[in-house]
PyMOL commands that place a pseudoatom at each C-alpha (Angstrom):
pseudoatom trace, name=CA, resn=MET, resi=1, chain=A, elem=C, hetatm=0, pos=[-3.020, 113.488, -3.703]
pseudoatom trace, name=CA, resn=SER, resi=2, chain=A, elem=C, hetatm=0, pos=[-2.491, 116.941, -2.119]
pseudoatom trace, name=CA, resn=GLN, resi=3, chain=A, elem=C, hetatm=0, pos=[-3.160, 120.373, -3.535]
pseudoatom trace, name=CA, resn=GLU, resi=4, chain=A, elem=C, hetatm=0, pos=[-2.554, 123.860, -2.235]
pseudoatom trace, name=CA, resn=LEU, resi=5, chain=A, elem=C, hetatm=0, pos=[-5.515, 126.238, -2.188]
pseudoatom trace, name=CA, resn=GLY, resi=6, chain=A, elem=C, hetatm=0, pos=[-3.748, 128.937, -4.168]
pseudoatom trace, name=CA, resn=LYS, resi=7, chain=A, elem=C, hetatm=0, pos=[-3.260, 126.577, -7.140]
pseudoatom trace, name=CA, resn=ILE, resi=8, chain=A, elem=C, hetatm=0, pos=[-6.982, 125.819, -7.594]
pseudoatom trace, name=CA, resn=ASP, resi=9, chain=A, elem=C, hetatm=0, pos=[-8.899, 127.961, -10.057]
pseudoatom trace, name=CA, resn=LYS, resi=10, chain=A, elem=C, hetatm=0, pos=[-11.971, 127.714, -12.280]
pseudoatom trace, name=CA, resn=ALA, resi=11, chain=A, elem=C, hetatm=0, pos=[-9.888, 126.158, -15.076]
pseudoatom trace, name=CA, resn=ASN, resi=12, chain=A, elem=C, hetatm=0, pos=[-9.136, 123.002, -13.135]
pseudoatom trace, name=CA, resn=THR, resi=13, chain=A, elem=C, hetatm=0, pos=[-12.185, 122.460, -10.982]
pseudoatom trace, name=CA, resn=GLU, resi=14, chain=A, elem=C, hetatm=0, pos=[-13.280, 119.879, -13.538]
pseudoatom trace, name=CA, resn=ASP, resi=15, chain=A, elem=C, hetatm=0, pos=[-10.342, 117.751, -12.307]
pseudoatom trace, name=CA, resn=TYR, resi=16, chain=A, elem=C, hetatm=0, pos=[-12.190, 117.288, -9.035]
pseudoatom trace, name=CA, resn=LYS, resi=17, chain=A, elem=C, hetatm=0, pos=[-15.478, 116.074, -10.492]
pseudoatom trace, name=CA, resn=ASN, resi=18, chain=A, elem=C, hetatm=0, pos=[-16.769, 112.783, -9.011]
pseudoatom trace, name=CA, resn=LYS, resi=19, chain=A, elem=C, hetatm=0, pos=[-13.743, 112.645, -6.710]
pseudoatom trace, name=CA, resn=ARG, resi=20, chain=A, elem=C, hetatm=0, pos=[-13.615, 112.490, -2.964]
pseudoatom trace, name=CA, resn=LYS, resi=21, chain=A, elem=C, hetatm=0, pos=[-12.199, 115.714, -1.554]
pseudoatom trace, name=CA, resn=LEU, resi=22, chain=A, elem=C, hetatm=0, pos=[-10.882, 116.768, 1.854]
pseudoatom trace, name=CA, resn=PHE, resi=23, chain=A, elem=C, hetatm=0, pos=[-10.215, 120.323, 2.978]
pseudoatom trace, name=CA, resn=MET, resi=24, chain=A, elem=C, hetatm=0, pos=[-7.324, 120.199, 5.446]
pseudoatom trace, name=CA, resn=VAL, resi=25, chain=A, elem=C, hetatm=0, pos=[-7.358, 123.077, 7.978]
pseudoatom trace, name=CA, resn=PRO, resi=26, chain=A, elem=C, hetatm=0, pos=[-4.458, 123.368, 10.504]
pseudoatom trace, name=CA, resn=ILE, resi=27, chain=A, elem=C, hetatm=0, pos=[-5.447, 124.092, 14.113]
pseudoatom trace, name=CA, resn=ILE, resi=28, chain=A, elem=C, hetatm=0, pos=[-3.154, 126.712, 15.580]
pseudoatom trace, name=CA, resn=PHE, resi=29, chain=A, elem=C, hetatm=0, pos=[-2.538, 127.201, 19.260]
pseudoatom trace, name=CA, resn=THR, resi=30, chain=A, elem=C, hetatm=0, pos=[0.020, 128.542, 21.742]
pseudoatom trace, name=CA, resn=PRO, resi=31, chain=A, elem=C, hetatm=0, pos=[1.679, 126.517, 24.506]
pseudoatom trace, name=CA, resn=PHE, resi=32, chain=A, elem=C, hetatm=0, pos=[0.637, 129.221, 26.903]
pseudoatom trace, name=CA, resn=GLU, resi=33, chain=A, elem=C, hetatm=0, pos=[-2.278, 131.559, 27.616]
pseudoatom trace, name=CA, resn=PRO, resi=34, chain=A, elem=C, hetatm=0, pos=[-2.539, 133.701, 24.485]
pseudoatom trace, name=CA, resn=ASN, resi=35, chain=A, elem=C, hetatm=0, pos=[-1.633, 137.328, 24.884]
pseudoatom trace, name=CA, resn=GLN, resi=36, chain=A, elem=C, hetatm=0, pos=[-3.243, 140.161, 22.953]
pseudoatom trace, name=CA, resn=ASP, resi=37, chain=A, elem=C, hetatm=0, pos=[-0.925, 139.804, 19.937]
pseudoatom trace, name=CA, resn=ALA, resi=38, chain=A, elem=C, hetatm=0, pos=[-1.643, 136.112, 19.708]
pseudoatom trace, name=CA, resn=GLU, resi=39, chain=A, elem=C, hetatm=0, pos=[-5.345, 136.634, 20.013]
pseudoatom trace, name=CA, resn=ILE, resi=40, chain=A, elem=C, hetatm=0, pos=[-5.352, 139.127, 17.166]
pseudoatom trace, name=CA, resn=LEU, resi=41, chain=A, elem=C, hetatm=0, pos=[-3.416, 136.755, 14.897]
pseudoatom trace, name=CA, resn=ILE, resi=42, chain=A, elem=C, hetatm=0, pos=[-5.580, 133.740, 15.836]
pseudoatom trace, name=CA, resn=THR, resi=43, chain=A, elem=C, hetatm=0, pos=[-8.802, 135.693, 15.137]
pseudoatom trace, name=CA, resn=LYS, resi=44, chain=A, elem=C, hetatm=0, pos=[-7.354, 136.915, 11.813]
pseudoatom trace, name=CA, resn=TYR, resi=45, chain=A, elem=C, hetatm=0, pos=[-6.370, 133.356, 10.911]
pseudoatom trace, name=CA, resn=TRP, resi=46, chain=A, elem=C, hetatm=0, pos=[-9.841, 131.910, 11.464]
pseudoatom trace, name=CA, resn=ASN, resi=47, chain=A, elem=C, hetatm=0, pos=[-11.479, 134.747, 9.549]
pseudoatom trace, name=CA, resn=GLN, resi=48, chain=A, elem=C, hetatm=0, pos=[-9.211, 133.983, 6.581]
pseudoatom trace, name=CA, resn=VAL, resi=49, chain=A, elem=C, hetatm=0, pos=[-9.949, 130.256, 6.892]
pseudoatom trace, name=CA, resn=LYS, resi=50, chain=A, elem=C, hetatm=0, pos=[-13.651, 130.970, 6.682]
pseudoatom trace, name=CA, resn=ASN, resi=51, chain=A, elem=C, hetatm=0, pos=[-13.104, 133.118, 3.583]
pseudoatom trace, name=CA, resn=GLN, resi=52, chain=A, elem=C, hetatm=0, pos=[-11.033, 130.475, 1.889]
pseudoatom trace, name=CA, resn=ILE, resi=53, chain=A, elem=C, hetatm=0, pos=[-13.459, 127.646, 2.654]
pseudoatom trace, name=CA, resn=ASN, resi=54, chain=A, elem=C, hetatm=0, pos=[-16.293, 129.826, 1.303]
pseudoatom trace, name=CA, resn=SER, resi=55, chain=A, elem=C, hetatm=0, pos=[-14.290, 130.313, -1.876]
pseudoatom trace, name=CA, resn=LEU, resi=56, chain=A, elem=C, hetatm=0, pos=[-13.646, 126.615, -2.204]
pseudoatom trace, name=CA, resn=THR, resi=57, chain=A, elem=C, hetatm=0, pos=[-17.263, 125.597, -1.648]
pseudoatom trace, name=CA, resn=GLN, resi=58, chain=A, elem=C, hetatm=0, pos=[-18.377, 128.019, -4.344]
pseudoatom trace, name=CA, resn=SER, resi=59, chain=A, elem=C, hetatm=0, pos=[-16.064, 126.275, -6.782]
pseudoatom trace, name=CA, resn=LEU, resi=60, chain=A, elem=C, hetatm=0, pos=[-16.201, 122.629, -5.633]
pseudoatom trace, name=CA, resn=GLY, resi=61, chain=A, elem=C, hetatm=0, pos=[-19.413, 122.222, -3.608]
pseudoatom trace, name=CA, resn=ILE, resi=62, chain=A, elem=C, hetatm=0, pos=[-20.580, 122.239, -0.052]
pseudoatom trace, name=CA, resn=VAL, resi=63, chain=A, elem=C, hetatm=0, pos=[-18.852, 120.502, 2.879]
pseudoatom trace, name=CA, resn=LYS, resi=64, chain=A, elem=C, hetatm=0, pos=[-20.770, 117.410, 3.905]
pseudoatom trace, name=CA, resn=HIS, resi=65, chain=A, elem=C, hetatm=0, pos=[-18.526, 115.888, 6.528]
pseudoatom trace, name=CA, resn=ILE, resi=66, chain=A, elem=C, hetatm=0, pos=[-16.559, 117.420, 9.437]
pseudoatom trace, name=CA, resn=PHE, resi=67, chain=A, elem=C, hetatm=0, pos=[-13.685, 115.700, 11.246]
pseudoatom trace, name=CA, resn=HIS, resi=68, chain=A, elem=C, hetatm=0, pos=[-11.963, 117.318, 14.190]
pseudoatom trace, name=CA, resn=GLU, resi=69, chain=A, elem=C, hetatm=0, pos=[-9.051, 116.107, 16.235]
pseudoatom trace, name=CA, resn=THR, resi=70, chain=A, elem=C, hetatm=0, pos=[-9.975, 115.012, 19.827]
pseudoatom trace, name=CA, resn=LEU, resi=71, chain=A, elem=C, hetatm=0, pos=[-13.628, 114.396, 18.857]
pseudoatom trace, name=CA, resn=SER, resi=72, chain=A, elem=C, hetatm=0, pos=[-14.680, 110.980, 20.212]
pseudoatom trace, name=CA, resn=VAL, resi=73, chain=A, elem=C, hetatm=0, pos=[-18.390, 111.752, 19.682]
pseudoatom trace, name=CA, resn=GLY, resi=74, chain=A, elem=C, hetatm=0, pos=[-20.289, 113.091, 16.728]
pseudoatom trace, name=CA, resn=GLY, resi=75, chain=A, elem=C, hetatm=0, pos=[-23.308, 115.266, 15.853]
pseudoatom trace, name=CA, resn=HIS, resi=76, chain=A, elem=C, hetatm=0, pos=[-24.554, 117.890, 18.287]
pseudoatom trace, name=CA, resn=GLU, resi=77, chain=A, elem=C, hetatm=0, pos=[-22.762, 116.124, 21.132]
pseudoatom trace, name=CA, resn=GLY, resi=78, chain=A, elem=C, hetatm=0, pos=[-19.478, 116.611, 19.295]
pseudoatom trace, name=CA, resn=LEU, resi=79, chain=A, elem=C, hetatm=0, pos=[-20.262, 120.316, 18.756]
pseudoatom trace, name=CA, resn=GLU, resi=80, chain=A, elem=C, hetatm=0, pos=[-20.963, 120.640, 22.487]
pseudoatom trace, name=CA, resn=GLN, resi=81, chain=A, elem=C, hetatm=0, pos=[-17.629, 118.934, 23.249]
pseudoatom trace, name=CA, resn=LEU, resi=82, chain=A, elem=C, hetatm=0, pos=[-15.833, 121.619, 21.259]
pseudoatom trace, name=CA, resn=LYS, resi=83, chain=A, elem=C, hetatm=0, pos=[-17.778, 124.326, 23.043]
pseudoatom trace, name=CA, resn=ASN, resi=84, chain=A, elem=C, hetatm=0, pos=[-16.924, 122.910, 26.489]
pseudoatom trace, name=CA, resn=MET, resi=85, chain=A, elem=C, hetatm=0, pos=[-13.248, 122.740, 25.441]
pseudoatom trace, name=CA, resn=ASN, resi=86, chain=A, elem=C, hetatm=0, pos=[-13.440, 126.460, 24.682]
pseudoatom trace, name=CA, resn=SER, resi=87, chain=A, elem=C, hetatm=0, pos=[-12.017, 125.566, 21.315]
pseudoatom trace, name=CA, resn=LYS, resi=88, chain=A, elem=C, hetatm=0, pos=[-11.190, 128.411, 18.896]
pseudoatom trace, name=CA, resn=THR, resi=89, chain=A, elem=C, hetatm=0, pos=[-12.686, 126.198, 16.190]
pseudoatom trace, name=CA, resn=TYR, resi=90, chain=A, elem=C, hetatm=0, pos=[-16.116, 126.001, 17.765]
pseudoatom trace, name=CA, resn=SER, resi=91, chain=A, elem=C, hetatm=0, pos=[-17.862, 128.874, 15.921]
pseudoatom trace, name=CA, resn=PHE, resi=92, chain=A, elem=C, hetatm=0, pos=[-16.287, 127.840, 12.611]
pseudoatom trace, name=CA, resn=VAL, resi=93, chain=A, elem=C, hetatm=0, pos=[-17.484, 124.206, 13.004]
pseudoatom trace, name=CA, resn=GLN, resi=94, chain=A, elem=C, hetatm=0, pos=[-20.907, 125.434, 14.204]
pseudoatom trace, name=CA, resn=GLU, resi=95, chain=A, elem=C, hetatm=0, pos=[-21.368, 127.451, 10.990]
pseudoatom trace, name=CA, resn=GLN, resi=96, chain=A, elem=C, hetatm=0, pos=[-20.509, 124.408, 8.851]
pseudoatom trace, name=CA, resn=TRP, resi=97, chain=A, elem=C, hetatm=0, pos=[-22.797, 122.214, 10.915]
pseudoatom trace, name=CA, resn=GLU, resi=98, chain=A, elem=C, hetatm=0, pos=[-25.699, 124.668, 10.626]
pseudoatom trace, name=CA, resn=SER, resi=99, chain=A, elem=C, hetatm=0, pos=[-25.115, 124.682, 6.848]
pseudoatom trace, name=CA, resn=GLY, resi=100, chain=A, elem=C, hetatm=0, pos=[-25.796, 120.991, 6.719]
pseudoatom trace, name=CA, resn=ALA, resi=101, chain=A, elem=C, hetatm=0, pos=[-22.391, 119.301, 7.290]
pseudoatom trace, name=CA, resn=GLU, resi=102, chain=A, elem=C, hetatm=0, pos=[-22.365, 116.247, 9.563]
pseudoatom trace, name=CA, resn=ILE, resi=103, chain=A, elem=C, hetatm=0, pos=[-19.925, 116.121, 12.491]
pseudoatom trace, name=CA, resn=HIS, resi=104, chain=A, elem=C, hetatm=0, pos=[-18.296, 112.698, 12.789]
pseudoatom trace, name=CA, resn=VAL, resi=105, chain=A, elem=C, hetatm=0, pos=[-16.495, 110.738, 15.476]
pseudoatom trace, name=CA, resn=THR, resi=106, chain=A, elem=C, hetatm=0, pos=[-12.876, 111.336, 14.516]
pseudoatom trace, name=CA, resn=GLU, resi=107, chain=A, elem=C, hetatm=0, pos=[-10.716, 109.797, 17.221]
pseudoatom trace, name=CA, resn=ASP, resi=108, chain=A, elem=C, hetatm=0, pos=[-10.360, 106.401, 18.845]
pseudoatom trace, name=CA, resn=LEU, resi=109, chain=A, elem=C, hetatm=0, pos=[-10.704, 107.409, 22.471]
pseudoatom trace, name=CA, resn=VAL, resi=110, chain=A, elem=C, hetatm=0, pos=[-8.270, 104.753, 23.778]
pseudoatom trace, name=CA, resn=SER, resi=111, chain=A, elem=C, hetatm=0, pos=[-5.471, 105.779, 21.385]
pseudoatom trace, name=CA, resn=LEU, resi=112, chain=A, elem=C, hetatm=0, pos=[-6.099, 109.447, 22.000]
pseudoatom trace, name=CA, resn=THR, resi=113, chain=A, elem=C, hetatm=0, pos=[-5.952, 109.279, 25.781]
pseudoatom trace, name=CA, resn=GLU, resi=114, chain=A, elem=C, hetatm=0, pos=[-2.942, 106.959, 25.696]
pseudoatom trace, name=CA, resn=MET, resi=115, chain=A, elem=C, hetatm=0, pos=[-1.111, 109.400, 23.478]
pseudoatom trace, name=CA, resn=ILE, resi=116, chain=A, elem=C, hetatm=0, pos=[-1.915, 112.334, 25.744]
pseudoatom trace, name=CA, resn=ASP, resi=117, chain=A, elem=C, hetatm=0, pos=[-0.630, 110.434, 28.751]
pseudoatom trace, name=CA, resn=LEU, resi=118, chain=A, elem=C, hetatm=0, pos=[2.568, 109.432, 26.959]
pseudoatom trace, name=CA, resn=GLN, resi=119, chain=A, elem=C, hetatm=0, pos=[3.179, 113.052, 25.878]
pseudoatom trace, name=CA, resn=ARG, resi=120, chain=A, elem=C, hetatm=0, pos=[3.077, 114.046, 29.521]
pseudoatom trace, name=CA, resn=ILE, resi=121, chain=A, elem=C, hetatm=0, pos=[5.408, 111.293, 30.482]
pseudoatom trace, name=CA, resn=ALA, resi=122, chain=A, elem=C, hetatm=0, pos=[7.842, 112.249, 27.649]
pseudoatom trace, name=CA, resn=ASN, resi=123, chain=A, elem=C, hetatm=0, pos=[8.187, 115.750, 29.194]
pseudoatom trace, name=CA, resn=ILE, resi=124, chain=A, elem=C, hetatm=0, pos=[9.758, 114.222, 32.329]
pseudoatom trace, name=CA, resn=PRO, resi=125, chain=A, elem=C, hetatm=0, pos=[13.592, 114.150, 32.257]
pseudoatom trace, name=CA, resn=PHE, resi=126, chain=A, elem=C, hetatm=0, pos=[14.802, 110.503, 32.081]
pseudoatom trace, name=CA, resn=SER, resi=127, chain=A, elem=C, hetatm=0, pos=[17.727, 109.086, 33.999]
pseudoatom trace, name=CA, resn=SER, resi=128, chain=A, elem=C, hetatm=0, pos=[17.552, 105.818, 32.053]
pseudoatom trace, name=CA, resn=GLU, resi=129, chain=A, elem=C, hetatm=0, pos=[18.250, 105.681, 28.304]
pseudoatom trace, name=CA, resn=GLY, resi=130, chain=A, elem=C, hetatm=0, pos=[16.439, 102.357, 28.200]
pseudoatom trace, name=CA, resn=VAL, resi=131, chain=A, elem=C, hetatm=0, pos=[13.249, 103.792, 29.680]
pseudoatom trace, name=CA, resn=ARG, resi=132, chain=A, elem=C, hetatm=0, pos=[13.399, 106.773, 27.371]
pseudoatom trace, name=CA, resn=SER, resi=133, chain=A, elem=C, hetatm=0, pos=[13.738, 104.444, 24.359]
pseudoatom trace, name=CA, resn=LYS, resi=134, chain=A, elem=C, hetatm=0, pos=[10.797, 102.277, 25.445]
pseudoatom trace, name=CA, resn=ILE, resi=135, chain=A, elem=C, hetatm=0, pos=[8.555, 105.349, 26.004]
pseudoatom trace, name=CA, resn=GLU, resi=136, chain=A, elem=C, hetatm=0, pos=[9.459, 106.664, 22.541]
pseudoatom trace, name=CA, resn=SER, resi=137, chain=A, elem=C, hetatm=0, pos=[8.718, 103.266, 20.975]
pseudoatom trace, name=CA, resn=TRP, resi=138, chain=A, elem=C, hetatm=0, pos=[5.428, 103.015, 22.833]
pseudoatom trace, name=CA, resn=TYR, resi=139, chain=A, elem=C, hetatm=0, pos=[4.501, 106.569, 21.799]
pseudoatom trace, name=CA, resn=SER, resi=140, chain=A, elem=C, hetatm=0, pos=[5.230, 105.837, 18.140]
pseudoatom trace, name=CA, resn=GLU, resi=141, chain=A, elem=C, hetatm=0, pos=[3.079, 102.719, 18.264]
pseudoatom trace, name=CA, resn=VAL, resi=142, chain=A, elem=C, hetatm=0, pos=[0.123, 104.562, 19.895]
pseudoatom trace, name=CA, resn=ALA, resi=143, chain=A, elem=C, hetatm=0, pos=[0.434, 107.510, 17.454]
pseudoatom trace, name=CA, resn=GLU, resi=144, chain=A, elem=C, hetatm=0, pos=[0.296, 105.099, 14.518]
pseudoatom trace, name=CA, resn=LYS, resi=145, chain=A, elem=C, hetatm=0, pos=[-2.901, 103.580, 15.873]
pseudoatom trace, name=CA, resn=ARG, resi=146, chain=A, elem=C, hetatm=0, pos=[-4.386, 106.968, 16.517]
pseudoatom trace, name=CA, resn=PHE, resi=147, chain=A, elem=C, hetatm=0, pos=[-3.715, 108.348, 13.042]
pseudoatom trace, name=CA, resn=SER, resi=148, chain=A, elem=C, hetatm=0, pos=[-4.843, 105.074, 11.411]
pseudoatom trace, name=CA, resn=ALA, resi=149, chain=A, elem=C, hetatm=0, pos=[-8.220, 105.448, 13.266]
pseudoatom trace, name=CA, resn=ILE, resi=150, chain=A, elem=C, hetatm=0, pos=[-8.607, 108.986, 11.987]
pseudoatom trace, name=CA, resn=LYS, resi=151, chain=A, elem=C, hetatm=0, pos=[-7.795, 107.842, 8.454]
pseudoatom trace, name=CA, resn=GLU, resi=152, chain=A, elem=C, hetatm=0, pos=[-10.384, 105.039, 8.687]
pseudoatom trace, name=CA, resn=SER, resi=153, chain=A, elem=C, hetatm=0, pos=[-13.057, 107.465, 9.940]
pseudoatom trace, name=CA, resn=ILE, resi=154, chain=A, elem=C, hetatm=0, pos=[-12.464, 109.763, 6.965]
pseudoatom trace, name=CA, resn=ASP, resi=155, chain=A, elem=C, hetatm=0, pos=[-12.287, 106.983, 4.457]
pseudoatom trace, name=CA, resn=SER, resi=156, chain=A, elem=C, hetatm=0, pos=[-15.532, 105.380, 5.630]
pseudoatom trace, name=CA, resn=LYS, resi=157, chain=A, elem=C, hetatm=0, pos=[-17.589, 108.563, 5.540]
pseudoatom trace, name=CA, resn=ILE, resi=158, chain=A, elem=C, hetatm=0, pos=[-16.645, 110.539, 2.381]
pseudoatom trace, name=CA, resn=LYS, resi=159, chain=A, elem=C, hetatm=0, pos=[-18.329, 109.178, -0.684]
pseudoatom trace, name=CA, resn=SER, resi=160, chain=A, elem=C, hetatm=0, pos=[-17.675, 109.842, -4.376]
pseudoatom trace, name=CA, resn=ASN, resi=161, chain=A, elem=C, hetatm=0, pos=[-17.977, 113.548, -5.254]
pseudoatom trace, name=CA, resn=GLU, resi=162, chain=A, elem=C, hetatm=0, pos=[-18.361, 114.510, -1.568]
pseudoatom trace, name=CA, resn=ILE, resi=163, chain=A, elem=C, hetatm=0, pos=[-16.302, 116.956, 0.455]
pseudoatom trace, name=CA, resn=GLY, resi=164, chain=A, elem=C, hetatm=0, pos=[-14.975, 116.518, 3.923]
pseudoatom trace, name=CA, resn=LEU, resi=165, chain=A, elem=C, hetatm=0, pos=[-13.281, 118.995, 6.229]
pseudoatom trace, name=CA, resn=LEU, resi=166, chain=A, elem=C, hetatm=0, pos=[-10.540, 117.984, 8.653]
pseudoatom trace, name=CA, resn=LEU, resi=167, chain=A, elem=C, hetatm=0, pos=[-9.330, 120.271, 11.437]
pseudoatom trace, name=CA, resn=MET, resi=168, chain=A, elem=C, hetatm=0, pos=[-6.026, 118.898, 12.790]
pseudoatom trace, name=CA, resn=SER, resi=169, chain=A, elem=C, hetatm=0, pos=[-2.775, 120.072, 14.394]
pseudoatom trace, name=CA, resn=GLU, resi=170, chain=A, elem=C, hetatm=0, pos=[0.051, 120.407, 11.883]
pseudoatom trace, name=CA, resn=ASN, resi=171, chain=A, elem=C, hetatm=0, pos=[2.274, 117.779, 13.463]
pseudoatom trace, name=CA, resn=HIS, resi=172, chain=A, elem=C, hetatm=0, pos=[0.115, 114.852, 12.432]
pseudoatom trace, name=CA, resn=ASN, resi=173, chain=A, elem=C, hetatm=0, pos=[1.262, 111.877, 10.442]
pseudoatom trace, name=CA, resn=ILE, resi=174, chain=A, elem=C, hetatm=0, pos=[-1.986, 110.744, 8.712]
pseudoatom trace, name=CA, resn=GLU, resi=175, chain=A, elem=C, hetatm=0, pos=[-1.595, 108.918, 5.460]
pseudoatom trace, name=CA, resn=PHE, resi=176, chain=A, elem=C, hetatm=0, pos=[-4.755, 109.770, 3.606]
pseudoatom trace, name=CA, resn=PRO, resi=177, chain=A, elem=C, hetatm=0, pos=[-6.351, 107.353, 1.111]
pseudoatom trace, name=CA, resn=GLU, resi=178, chain=A, elem=C, hetatm=0, pos=[-4.823, 107.749, -2.374]
pseudoatom trace, name=CA, resn=ASP, resi=179, chain=A, elem=C, hetatm=0, pos=[-8.176, 108.413, -4.002]
pseudoatom trace, name=CA, resn=ILE, resi=180, chain=A, elem=C, hetatm=0, pos=[-8.936, 111.428, -1.777]
pseudoatom trace, name=CA, resn=GLU, resi=181, chain=A, elem=C, hetatm=0, pos=[-7.853, 114.807, -3.076]
pseudoatom trace, name=CA, resn=VAL, resi=182, chain=A, elem=C, hetatm=0, pos=[-6.449, 116.675, -0.056]
pseudoatom trace, name=CA, resn=ILE, resi=183, chain=A, elem=C, hetatm=0, pos=[-6.662, 120.455, -0.379]
pseudoatom trace, name=CA, resn=HIS, resi=184, chain=A, elem=C, hetatm=0, pos=[-4.546, 122.313, 2.157]
pseudoatom trace, name=CA, resn=VAL, resi=185, chain=A, elem=C, hetatm=0, pos=[-6.051, 125.548, 3.414]
pseudoatom trace, name=CA, resn=SER, resi=186, chain=A, elem=C, hetatm=0, pos=[-3.182, 127.883, 4.215]
pseudoatom trace, name=CA, resn=PRO, resi=187, chain=A, elem=C, hetatm=0, pos=[-4.167, 131.530, 4.562]
pseudoatom trace, name=CA, resn=PRO, resi=188, chain=A, elem=C, hetatm=0, pos=[-1.507, 134.302, 4.922]
pseudoatom trace, name=CA, resn=ALA, resi=189, chain=A, elem=C, hetatm=0, pos=[-2.229, 134.647, 8.628]
pseudoatom trace, name=CA, resn=LEU, resi=190, chain=A, elem=C, hetatm=0, pos=[-0.943, 131.153, 9.217]
pseudoatom trace, name=CA, resn=HIS, resi=191, chain=A, elem=C, hetatm=0, pos=[2.548, 132.188, 8.179]
pseudoatom trace, name=CA, resn=ASP, resi=192, chain=A, elem=C, hetatm=0, pos=[2.197, 135.377, 10.239]
pseudoatom trace, name=CA, resn=PHE, resi=193, chain=A, elem=C, hetatm=0, pos=[1.304, 133.308, 13.251]
pseudoatom trace, name=CA, resn=ARG, resi=194, chain=A, elem=C, hetatm=0, pos=[4.217, 130.897, 12.818]
pseudoatom trace, name=CA, resn=ARG, resi=195, chain=A, elem=C, hetatm=0, pos=[6.637, 133.737, 12.505]
pseudoatom trace, name=CA, resn=TRP, resi=196, chain=A, elem=C, hetatm=0, pos=[5.267, 135.489, 15.536]
pseudoatom trace, name=CA, resn=LEU, resi=197, chain=A, elem=C, hetatm=0, pos=[5.328, 132.303, 17.641]
pseudoatom trace, name=CA, resn=ASP, resi=198, chain=A, elem=C, hetatm=0, pos=[8.955, 131.568, 16.660]
pseudoatom trace, name=CA, resn=GLU, resi=199, chain=A, elem=C, hetatm=0, pos=[10.001, 135.139, 17.571]
pseudoatom trace, name=CA, resn=PHE, resi=200, chain=A, elem=C, hetatm=0, pos=[8.042, 134.977, 20.835]
pseudoatom trace, name=CA, resn=ILE, resi=201, chain=A, elem=C, hetatm=0, pos=[9.663, 131.659, 21.862]
pseudoatom trace, name=CA, resn=GLN, resi=202, chain=A, elem=C, hetatm=0, pos=[13.151, 132.936, 21.014]
pseudoatom trace, name=CA, resn=GLU, resi=203, chain=A, elem=C, hetatm=0, pos=[12.537, 136.043, 23.074]
pseudoatom trace, name=CA, resn=GLN, resi=204, chain=A, elem=C, hetatm=0, pos=[11.340, 134.008, 26.058]
pseudoatom trace, name=CA, resn=MET, resi=205, chain=A, elem=C, hetatm=0, pos=[14.357, 131.759, 25.809]
pseudoatom trace, name=CA, resn=LYS, resi=206, chain=A, elem=C, hetatm=0, pos=[16.649, 134.815, 25.676]
pseudoatom trace, name=CA, resn=MET, resi=207, chain=A, elem=C, hetatm=0, pos=[14.975, 136.302, 28.769]
pseudoatom trace, name=CA, resn=TYR, resi=208, chain=A, elem=C, hetatm=0, pos=[15.317, 132.959, 30.595]
pseudoatom trace, name=CA, resn=SER, resi=209, chain=A, elem=C, hetatm=0, pos=[19.030, 132.730, 29.720]
pseudoatom trace, name=CA, resn=GLN, resi=210, chain=A, elem=C, hetatm=0, pos=[19.607, 136.292, 30.916]
pseudoatom trace, name=CA, resn=THR, resi=211, chain=A, elem=C, hetatm=0, pos=[17.787, 135.544, 34.204]
pseudoatom trace, name=CA, resn=GLU, resi=212, chain=A, elem=C, hetatm=0, pos=[19.886, 132.379, 34.735]
pseudoatom trace, name=CA, resn=GLU, resi=213, chain=A, elem=C, hetatm=0, pos=[23.081, 134.324, 34.013]
pseudoatom trace, name=CA, resn=ASN, resi=214, chain=A, elem=C, hetatm=0, pos=[22.173, 137.080, 36.459]
pseudoatom trace, name=CA, resn=THR, resi=215, chain=A, elem=C, hetatm=0, pos=[21.257, 134.510, 39.128]
pseudoatom trace, name=CA, resn=ASN, resi=216, chain=A, elem=C, hetatm=0, pos=[24.645, 132.736, 38.708]
pseudoatom trace, name=CA, resn=LYS, resi=217, chain=A, elem=C, hetatm=0, pos=[26.486, 136.069, 39.011]
pseudoatom trace, name=CA, resn=GLU, resi=218, chain=A, elem=C, hetatm=0, pos=[24.673, 136.870, 42.239]
pseudoatom trace, name=CA, resn=SER, resi=219, chain=A, elem=C, hetatm=0, pos=[25.511, 133.463, 43.581]
for i in range(1, 219): cmd.bond("trace and resi %d" % i, "trace and resi %d" % (i + 1))
show_as sticks, trace
zoom trace
């Protein structure tokens, strides 16, 4: 079952008693080196996430388990992996870890690396429809294995009346166990970032089209 943060109040916190709970936090990123506007929005987003998680823990209890996409190791080693990746989530995860939450292995490394490689291949223009179809089918199969492994990790760690925290890109397809209450953390800055990113991409596409048009005229 899923629930939006804004719909949780003191009146219905009793509904979560003795249940397994999972705070779902989207990881936001840009497909390019973030500029100043993006950095401001990303910083604002994570500050708001921290505030909302603090509000949730005051009502529902502390976070005991942390799951993070790409993590193939747990504990302090997992935290160091995030630090070495220069992840924007590092300081947030570190605060939760220092407060007593355990960082878990989240990914099956084989499925993760296969999916990354297939994503790279999928970006190559295909001459053959048959090859394209096979790559898409292979990608779907690997993605299913990857998301199933993440589900199993979460399911095996969160016990009755415990709270987990999952940091994951929005385009995932994880089917969470039915007995886990999934609470989606969605601060206002998330919508601001999405709107900014859409406008930025549209502007870049417009500039590219104008450049192409000017180049064709000169030719």
